[in-house]
Residue frames as a rotation matrix with the C-alpha (Angstrom) as fourth column:
MET 1
-0.901 -0.423 -0.098 -22.86
-0.400 0.897 -0.190 104.23
0.168 -0.132 -0.977 -3.11
SER 2
-0.019 0.865 -0.501 -25.56
-0.340 0.466 0.817 101.65
0.940 0.186 0.285 -3.29
HIS 3
-0.069 0.110 0.992 -27.08
-0.992 0.094 -0.079 100.20
-0.102 -0.990 0.102 -0.09
GLN 4
0.827 0.322 0.460 -26.94
-0.316 0.944 -0.094 96.78
-0.465 -0.068 0.883 -1.60
LEU 5
-0.534 -0.845 0.001 -24.26
-0.619 0.392 0.681 94.33
-0.576 0.363 -0.733 -2.74
ARG 6
0.654 0.745 -0.128 -25.38
-0.618 0.429 -0.659 92.60
-0.436 0.510 0.741 -5.87
VAL 7
-0.576 -0.700 0.422 -24.23
-0.089 0.567 0.819 89.58
-0.813 0.434 -0.389 -7.79
ILE 8
0.421 0.568 -0.708 -25.05
-0.750 -0.222 -0.623 89.75
-0.511 0.793 0.333 -11.44
MET 9
-0.408 -0.528 0.745 -24.60
0.057 0.799 0.598 86.52
-0.911 0.286 -0.296 -13.41
ASP 10
-0.724 0.085 0.684 -24.84
0.686 0.191 0.702 86.79
-0.070 0.978 -0.197 -17.27
ASP 11
-0.870 0.299 0.393 -26.72
-0.111 -0.894 0.434 90.18
0.481 0.334 0.811 -16.84
LYS 12
0.263 0.947 -0.187 -29.24
0.070 0.175 0.982 88.78
0.962 -0.271 -0.021 -14.45
ALA 13
-0.373 -0.355 0.857 -29.27
-0.790 -0.363 -0.494 89.80
0.487 -0.861 -0.145 -10.78
VAL 14
0.086 0.294 -0.952 -29.15
0.009 0.955 0.296 86.66
0.996 -0.034 0.080 -8.71
MET 15
0.053 -0.060 -0.997 -28.32
0.973 0.227 0.038 87.91
0.224 -0.972 0.071 -5.19
PHE 16
0.178 -0.022 0.984 -28.85
-0.104 -0.995 -0.004 91.11
0.978 -0.102 -0.180 -3.16
TYR 17
0.000 -0.235 -0.972 -27.30
0.930 0.357 -0.086 91.73
0.367 -0.904 0.218 0.22
ASP 18
0.853 0.399 0.335 -28.20
0.255 -0.880 0.400 94.81
0.455 -0.256 -0.853 2.37
LYS 19
-0.093 -0.962 0.256 -25.04
0.281 -0.272 -0.921 96.69
0.955 -0.014 0.295 3.12
ASN 20
-0.146 0.168 0.975 -26.76
-0.767 -0.642 -0.004 97.99
0.625 -0.748 0.223 6.36
THR 21
0.625 0.457 -0.633 -27.14
0.027 0.797 0.603 94.50
0.780 -0.394 0.486 7.86
ARG 22
0.286 -0.453 0.844 -26.15
-0.938 -0.313 0.150 94.41
0.197 -0.835 -0.514 11.46
HIS 23
0.129 -0.351 -0.928 -23.84
-0.197 0.908 -0.371 91.45
0.972 0.231 0.048 12.03
PRO 24
0.979 0.203 0.005 -23.86
-0.061 0.271 0.961 89.58
0.194 -0.941 0.278 15.39
ALA 25
0.419 -0.874 0.245 -20.55
-0.839 -0.270 0.472 89.62
-0.346 -0.404 -0.847 17.36
ARG 26
0.239 -0.362 0.901 -19.93
0.055 0.932 0.359 85.89
-0.970 -0.036 0.242 16.48
LEU 27
0.761 0.072 0.645 -20.14
0.630 0.160 -0.760 86.68
-0.158 0.985 0.076 12.80
ARG 28
0.867 -0.487 0.104 -17.84
-0.463 -0.866 -0.189 89.76
0.182 0.116 -0.976 13.20
ARG 29
0.201 -0.821 0.534 -15.23
-0.646 0.299 0.702 87.54
-0.736 -0.487 -0.470 14.92
PHE 30
0.466 -0.003 0.885 -15.61
0.529 0.802 -0.276 85.05
-0.709 0.597 0.375 12.11
PHE 31
0.972 -0.080 0.221 -14.90
0.130 -0.602 -0.788 87.94
0.196 0.795 -0.574 9.68
ASP 32
0.516 -0.821 0.243 -11.65
-0.846 -0.444 0.297 88.67
-0.136 -0.359 -0.924 11.66
GLU 33
0.156 -0.496 0.854 -10.66
-0.122 0.848 0.515 84.99
-0.980 -0.185 0.072 11.56
MET 34
0.801 0.157 0.577 -11.27
0.533 0.249 -0.808 84.94
-0.271 0.956 0.116 7.76
ASP 35
0.916 -0.392 0.090 -8.99
-0.311 -0.833 -0.457 87.91
0.254 0.391 -0.885 7.45
GLN 36
0.231 -0.813 0.535 -6.22
-0.793 0.162 0.588 86.31
-0.565 -0.560 -0.607 9.58
ASN 37
0.335 -0.137 0.932 -6.49
0.289 0.957 0.037 83.05
-0.897 0.257 0.360 7.63
MET 38
0.907 0.080 0.413 -6.19
0.421 -0.151 -0.895 84.90
-0.010 0.985 -0.170 4.33
ASP 39
0.753 -0.658 -0.014 -3.10
-0.639 -0.736 0.224 86.76
-0.158 -0.160 -0.974 5.65
SER 40
0.024 -0.772 0.636 -1.16
-0.354 0.588 0.727 83.47
-0.935 -0.243 -0.259 5.42
GLY 41
-0.880 -0.421 -0.219 -1.96
-0.302 0.140 0.943 83.14
-0.366 0.896 -0.251 1.68
ILE 42
0.221 0.970 0.100 -4.75
-0.327 0.170 -0.930 82.64
-0.919 0.173 0.355 -0.80
GLN 43
-0.653 -0.340 0.677 -5.06
0.491 0.490 0.720 80.94
-0.577 0.803 -0.153 -4.15
LEU 44
0.133 0.666 -0.734 -6.53
-0.413 -0.636 -0.652 83.41
-0.901 0.390 0.191 -6.85
GLY 45
0.772 0.115 -0.625 -7.06
-0.631 0.249 -0.734 81.46
0.072 0.962 0.265 -9.99
ALA 46
0.716 -0.602 -0.353 -3.74
0.395 0.767 -0.505 79.70
0.575 0.222 0.787 -10.83
GLU 47
-0.056 -0.799 0.599 -1.80
-0.129 -0.589 -0.798 82.20
0.990 -0.122 -0.070 -8.76
GLN 48
0.387 0.092 -0.917 -0.75
0.866 0.305 0.396 81.47
0.316 -0.948 0.038 -5.22
ILE 49
0.302 -0.162 0.940 -0.58
-0.140 -0.982 -0.124 84.85
0.943 -0.094 -0.319 -3.26
THR 50
-0.215 -0.425 -0.879 1.67
0.769 0.481 -0.421 84.42
0.602 -0.767 0.223 -0.13
SER 51
-0.701 -0.049 -0.712 1.08
0.541 -0.687 -0.485 88.07
-0.465 -0.725 0.508 1.23
PRO 52
-0.198 0.695 0.691 -2.32
0.921 -0.110 0.374 89.09
0.336 0.711 -0.618 -0.08
GLN 53
-0.996 -0.069 0.060 -3.28
0.058 -0.983 -0.175 92.81
0.071 -0.171 0.983 -0.14
ARG 54
-0.563 0.826 -0.021 -6.68
-0.199 -0.160 -0.967 94.11
-0.802 -0.540 0.255 0.50
ALA 55
-0.039 0.500 -0.865 -7.61
-0.970 -0.227 -0.088 93.99
-0.241 0.835 0.494 -3.21
ASP 56
-0.722 -0.325 -0.611 -6.47
-0.465 0.882 0.081 90.39
0.512 0.342 -0.788 -3.39
LYS 57
-0.936 0.347 0.057 -8.63
0.128 0.488 -0.863 89.47
-0.327 -0.801 -0.501 -0.42
ILE 58
-0.223 0.902 -0.369 -11.76
-0.576 -0.427 -0.697 91.24
-0.786 0.057 0.615 -1.87
SER 59
-0.152 0.090 -0.984 -11.25
-0.947 0.271 0.171 89.38
0.282 0.958 0.044 -5.17
TYR 60
-0.913 -0.204 -0.353 -10.79
-0.100 0.951 -0.291 86.01
0.395 -0.230 -0.889 -3.35
VAL 61
-0.730 0.683 0.026 -13.91
0.077 0.120 -0.990 86.54
-0.679 -0.720 -0.140 -1.14
ALA 62
-0.058 0.743 -0.667 -15.96
-0.845 -0.393 -0.364 87.69
-0.532 0.542 0.651 -4.14
MET 63
-0.446 -0.179 -0.877 -14.97
-0.726 0.645 0.238 84.57
0.523 0.743 -0.418 -5.96
GLN 64
-0.990 0.095 -0.101 -16.07
0.138 0.758 -0.638 82.53
0.016 -0.645 -0.764 -2.97
LEU 65
-0.416 0.885 -0.209 -19.43
-0.298 -0.350 -0.888 84.43
-0.859 -0.307 0.409 -2.87
VAL 66
-0.148 0.336 -0.930 -20.01
-0.987 0.015 0.163 83.62
0.069 0.942 0.330 -6.62
ARG 67
-0.719 -0.109 -0.686 -19.39
-0.199 0.979 0.053 79.95
0.666 0.175 -0.725 -5.98
ALA 68
-0.909 0.412 -0.060 -21.68
0.207 0.324 -0.923 79.97
-0.362 -0.852 -0.380 -2.88
VAL 69
-0.208 0.858 -0.469 -24.52
-0.734 -0.454 -0.505 81.68
-0.646 0.239 0.724 -4.91
ASP 70
-0.297 0.035 -0.954 -24.01
-0.851 0.444 0.281 79.13
0.434 0.895 -0.102 -7.68
ALA 71
-0.807 -0.083 -0.585 -24.23
0.144 0.932 -0.331 76.29
0.573 -0.352 -0.740 -5.09
HIS 72
0.254 0.883 0.394 -27.17
-0.245 -0.336 0.910 77.95
0.936 -0.327 0.131 -3.20
ASN 73
-0.152 -0.418 -0.896 -25.10
0.851 0.406 -0.334 77.68
0.503 -0.813 0.294 -0.12
ASN 74
0.614 0.538 0.578 -26.81
0.243 -0.825 0.510 80.30
0.751 -0.172 -0.637 2.13
ASN 75
0.803 -0.399 -0.442 -24.41
0.436 -0.112 0.893 80.05
-0.406 -0.910 0.084 5.10
MET 76
-0.207 -0.969 0.136 -21.46
0.864 -0.116 0.490 80.74
-0.460 0.219 0.861 2.82
ILE 77
0.005 0.311 0.950 -23.38
0.695 -0.685 0.220 83.54
0.719 0.659 -0.220 1.15
GLU 78
0.927 0.376 -0.010 -23.96
0.252 -0.599 0.760 85.18
0.279 -0.707 -0.650 4.46
MET 79
0.565 -0.758 -0.327 -20.35
0.585 0.089 0.806 84.84
-0.582 -0.646 0.494 5.41
THR 80
-0.414 -0.769 0.487 -18.77
0.879 -0.199 0.433 86.03
-0.236 0.607 0.759 2.30
ALA 81
0.089 0.478 0.874 -21.24
0.630 -0.707 0.322 88.74
0.772 0.522 -0.364 1.47
GLY 82
0.944 0.229 -0.239 -21.06
0.319 -0.438 0.841 89.95
0.088 -0.869 -0.486 5.09
TRP 83
0.116 -0.975 -0.188 -17.29
0.784 -0.027 0.620 89.99
-0.610 -0.220 0.761 4.91
LEU 84
-0.385 -0.297 0.874 -17.34
0.868 -0.438 0.234 92.05
0.313 0.849 0.426 1.67
VAL 85
0.456 0.608 0.650 -19.82
0.414 -0.792 0.450 94.67
0.788 0.064 -0.612 2.93
VAL 86
0.860 -0.291 -0.419 -17.66
0.338 -0.291 0.895 95.10
-0.383 -0.911 -0.152 6.14
HIS 87
0.092 -0.996 -0.010 -14.29
0.477 0.035 0.878 95.18
-0.874 -0.086 0.478 4.47
ALA 88
-0.870 -0.334 0.363 -15.17
0.463 -0.299 0.835 96.55
-0.170 0.894 0.414 1.05
PRO 89
-0.108 0.922 -0.371 -18.27
0.457 -0.285 -0.843 98.90
-0.883 -0.260 -0.391 1.54
GLU 90
-0.239 0.011 -0.971 -17.50
-0.624 -0.768 0.145 100.61
-0.744 0.641 0.190 -1.73
LEU 91
-0.991 -0.123 0.053 -18.20
-0.051 0.709 0.704 97.33
-0.124 0.695 -0.709 -3.62
ASP 92
-0.256 0.960 -0.109 -21.62
-0.840 -0.277 -0.466 97.52
-0.477 -0.028 0.878 -5.27
GLU 93
0.761 0.559 -0.329 -21.57
-0.641 0.575 -0.508 94.59
-0.095 0.598 0.796 -7.85
VAL 94
-0.442 -0.763 0.471 -19.84
-0.302 0.622 0.723 91.36
-0.844 0.177 -0.506 -8.46
ARG 95
0.456 0.534 -0.712 -20.47
-0.819 -0.061 -0.571 90.81
-0.349 0.843 0.410 -12.31
VAL 96
-0.325 -0.461 0.826 -20.03
-0.198 0.887 0.417 87.29
-0.925 -0.028 -0.380 -13.50
THR 97
0.289 0.358 -0.888 -20.00
-0.957 0.098 -0.273 86.06
-0.011 0.928 0.371 -17.15
LEU 98
0.319 -0.065 0.945 -20.29
-0.337 0.925 0.177 82.32
-0.886 -0.375 0.273 -17.29
GLU 99
0.209 -0.308 -0.928 -18.15
-0.972 0.038 -0.232 80.52
0.107 0.951 -0.291 -19.86
ASN 100
0.126 -0.014 -0.992 -18.70
-0.189 0.981 -0.038 76.74
0.974 0.193 0.121 -20.04
ASP 101
0.484 0.046 -0.874 -17.23
0.713 0.559 0.424 75.55
0.508 -0.828 0.237 -16.65
ASN 102
-0.550 -0.727 -0.412 -15.40
0.835 -0.490 -0.250 78.77
-0.020 -0.482 0.876 -15.95
PHE 103
0.675 0.734 0.080 -16.41
0.736 -0.677 -0.004 82.32
0.052 0.062 -0.997 -15.29
SER 104
-0.478 -0.713 0.513 -14.94
0.569 -0.696 -0.438 85.86
0.669 0.082 0.738 -15.59
MET 105
0.336 0.523 -0.783 -15.54
0.936 -0.277 0.217 88.31
-0.104 -0.806 -0.583 -12.72
GLN 106
-0.385 -0.316 0.867 -15.63
0.312 -0.929 -0.200 92.12
0.869 0.193 0.456 -12.52
LEU 107
-0.175 0.298 -0.938 -15.89
0.957 -0.174 -0.234 94.00
-0.233 -0.939 -0.255 -9.31
VAL 108
-0.015 0.346 0.938 -17.96
0.441 -0.840 0.317 97.30
0.897 0.418 -0.140 -9.74
MET 109
-0.565 -0.313 -0.763 -17.19
0.823 -0.278 -0.495 99.92
-0.058 -0.908 0.415 -7.14
ASP 110
-0.474 0.413 -0.778 -19.48
0.325 -0.739 -0.590 102.64
-0.818 -0.532 0.217 -5.96
LYS 111
0.431 0.903 0.010 -22.00
0.414 -0.187 -0.891 104.64
-0.802 0.388 -0.454 -8.03
ARG 112
0.281 -0.443 -0.851 -19.28
-0.692 -0.708 0.141 106.24
-0.665 0.550 -0.506 -10.18
GLY 113
0.973 0.214 -0.088 -18.79
-0.214 0.695 -0.686 102.84
-0.086 0.686 0.722 -11.83
GLU 114
-0.001 -0.999 0.038 -15.13
-0.997 -0.002 -0.073 102.50
0.073 -0.038 -0.997 -10.83
SER 115
0.942 0.334 0.025 -14.14
-0.335 0.942 0.035 98.95
-0.012 -0.041 0.999 -11.34
ARG 116
-0.071 -0.974 0.216 -11.25
-0.914 0.150 0.377 96.55
-0.400 -0.170 -0.901 -11.01
């Protein structure tokens, strides 16, 4: 498993986040609140998911991370990347291919290259 979470856009690394980052208590509480808020439902693409599972939440937060990186929103990057390394430590890369105003996303898990 890598020690960094990476965002790769069109084969270019655009963000690195250290998985060993120590998160202050206020941020850990925020991660818990994020989790609770997602429990009531999330929008993944065109699909409304009323009872999201762990994988749905990971995809949703990864999508928010990509949007934050694209917008250079450092606060949102910290929150979403932090949530991902806490709740999905096996996630090594978020790979994005930009297509006009849309993007496709692949989540690459651990060094064995397992993905979803």
